[in-house]
Structure formats: structure tokens, C-alpha cells
N, C-alpha and C positions, 0 to 999 in steps of 0.2 A: 412448374415447381415454384416459382416464387413462394406460393403458399406454404411451402414446407419450411421455411426461414421464420415462420409464425411462433410462438409457444404457442401450446396447447392451453387450451382455457377451460376442457369439456372434463371426463370424468379422470376422478385424483385416485390414488390411493397410497397410505405409506409404507413402503417400504419392507417397515417391520411389523406389517400386518398381515402379511402373507401367509406364513407360519399354520393358521387354520387352514389356510383357500388350497396350500401344495397338494395335487392330486387328483382336485378337483375342478383346477381349472387350464385355461391353455397357456400360461406365461411365454411368449417369444424374448427372446435376448438381439439387442436389436448393434449389438457392440460389433466389431470387425470382429471374425475368425481367431484373431492372433489373441485378441484379449480376452474371449472368452472361452479359450484354454485353458491363459492364465487364472482366471478366477471366474466362478459362476454359480447360481445355485441349482442345486440338483434338477429340477424337474426342468429347466428350461430347454428351449429350443433355440436354437441358435440360427437368426435370418438375419443378413448384415442392412442395414437402415437403408444404402442403396438399394441392392437386390429386392428389398421387400417395395420402395415406394415404385418400383421401375415397373413391375410384376405383380399388384398387390390379389390380383383374383388366381395369380398360381398358387399361392401359398394362404391365402386367407378364403372366405365362404363368411356372406353378409347375414347370414343366419345363426352365427355364433359369436360370442365374448372372446378379446382375447387382451390377456394383461402384458402392455410393452414394457420392460425394462432396460436400462443400459447402465455406464458407470454411475452417473451423477442425475441420471433425468431428463437433461438437456434433451437431449437425440431421440428419447422416445416421447417424448414434449413434443418436438416438431414433427415425429414419426406420425403421432397421434393426432393432431390437429390436420394433416395431410389426409389421413385414413378416413377418419370422421367425415372428411370433406366427400369422400369418394362412398360412402355411404357403407364403414365398417364401422362395427361396436366395437372400440379400444377404452383401455383404463391405462392412461400414464402412472407407471410405480414411481413415485417420488421418495425422493433421494438414491436410487439406483443402487448398484452391486457392491460398492463400495460404503453406504448406508447398511446394508441388512448385517443385522447382530444374531440373526437365528439359524437353526439345526440344522438346514437345508444348503448349507455354503457349502461349495466343495474346491 
């Protein structure tokens, strides 16, 4: 789990580029459930970071691409770093929910 502390140097996308992709991507919000309930992007599925990294095979398939988002992009970056090393295709959403200005905010 030490690798979880490092930031992601892999694939990235800016949060405000999501609107054209919503509905065609698997978007996972890695924040805690109470944060997700307070504010989220409508198509996102909530899987808190701790749950996701403890058993990624329960939630993800290695032949699919996932976009990970959090509040600011830091947690999702660490999660992406860990999952990439486990063989998953993940993209970090830079800026997070707090920077999202699109039409799918709930």
C-alpha cells in the first residue's frame, strides 16, 4: 500500500472535459459516501478509495477503462497510481468535483 501514497503520473483528463464523455464512460467517485451524497457528477458511481483499493477485482474489470474522480484530484491520483500498478486502465480526472462547471453536477 506504500505505492498508494505516490501521485499518479499516468493518464489524465481535466474535469471540465467530461461533459462530452458523460454517458459513454465509467466514472467512479472515490470520495467517502457522505461527500458523494453532498455533491457529485450525476453519472458517477461512488466507490470510496479504501474499498476500491482493498479489493479492486470486486469493482473493476481489467479490460475496461475507468475515469476516477474525487474532490480535488489528489485521492483519485493516488488511487489511479495504485490501480495502474495492479493492471487496471484508469484515468485521473484532474480538478475533481470541486472544479467541475459542467451541466451534470448534482
